[in-house]
C-alpha positions in Angstrom: -190.3 -73.6 11.5 -188.3 -72.2 14.9 -185.4 -74.2 16.1 -185.2 -74.3 19.6 -181.4 -74.6 19.7 -181.4 -71.5 18.3 -183.1 -68.8 20.3 -182.0 -66.9 23.3 -185.0 -66.2 25.3 -189.0 -66.2 24.8 -191.1 -63.7 26.4 -195.1 -63.3 26.3 -197.2 -60.2 26.7 -199.1 -60.1 29.9 -202.4 -61.4 28.3 -200.2 -64.2 26.6 -201.9 -63.1 23.2 -198.4 -62.2 21.7 -195.2 -63.7 22.0 -191.2 -62.4 21.2 -188.4 -64.5 20.8 -184.8 -63.4 20.4 -182.0 -65.6 18.8 -178.8 -66.1 18.6 -178.2 -64.2 15.1 -179.5 -61.0 16.7 -182.8 -61.7 15.1 -186.2 -61.0 17.1 -189.5 -62.4 16.1 -192.7 -61.4 17.1 -195.9 -63.7 16.8 -199.5 -62.4 17.3 -201.3 -65.6 18.3 -205.3 -63.9 17.9 -204.0 -62.8 14.1 -201.7 -65.7 13.4 -199.6 -62.7 12.2 -195.3 -62.9 12.5 -192.9 -60.5 12.2 -188.8 -60.9 11.8 -186.7 -58.0 13.3 -182.9 -58.4 11.8 -180.1 -56.5 10.8 -179.0 -55.6 14.4 -175.5 -55.5 15.2 -175.5 -56.0 18.8 -176.7 -58.8 20.8 -180.2 -58.1 22.2 -180.6 -59.2 26.1 -183.9 -58.4 27.1 -187.1 -57.9 25.4 -190.5 -56.7 26.6 -194.0 -56.6 24.8 -196.6 -53.8 25.3 -199.8 -54.9 27.4 -201.6 -54.0 23.9 -199.1 -55.8 21.6 -198.4 -52.8 19.7 -195.0 -52.1 20.7 -191.4 -54.1 21.2 -188.7 -52.7 23.3 -185.6 -54.5 23.5 -182.2 -53.7 25.4 -178.9 -54.6 24.0 -175.5 -55.8 25.5 -174.2 -52.4 24.3 -176.4 -50.4 26.5 -178.5 -49.3 23.7 -182.6 -49.5 23.9 -184.8 -50.1 21.0 -188.3 -49.3 20.3 -190.4 -51.0 17.2 -194.0 -51.1 16.5 -194.8 -54.8 16.3 -195.2 -54.5 12.3 -191.2 -54.2 12.5 -190.8 -50.4 12.1 -188.2 -49.1 14.1 -189.4 -45.8 16.0 -186.6 -45.1 18.3 -183.1 -45.8 19.6 -181.4 -44.7 22.6 -178.6 -43.7 23.5 
């Protein structure tokens, strides 16, 4: 159950099939509505300010307050981090 006083922002994919919420505890929760599947991405040491979902729902990109950019598969596997 998601407590709505604990999350910072919520975004959806262009077709509305995927939802990502990022929380004040530096976790991101991704929901695939079509498959009723949830993935929690945690362990981030910095505050996430922006999240975007690819149109096909396969990737999740996030930008932090420290200027880092992360790219994950929506299964939770980190693909890359910049800089």
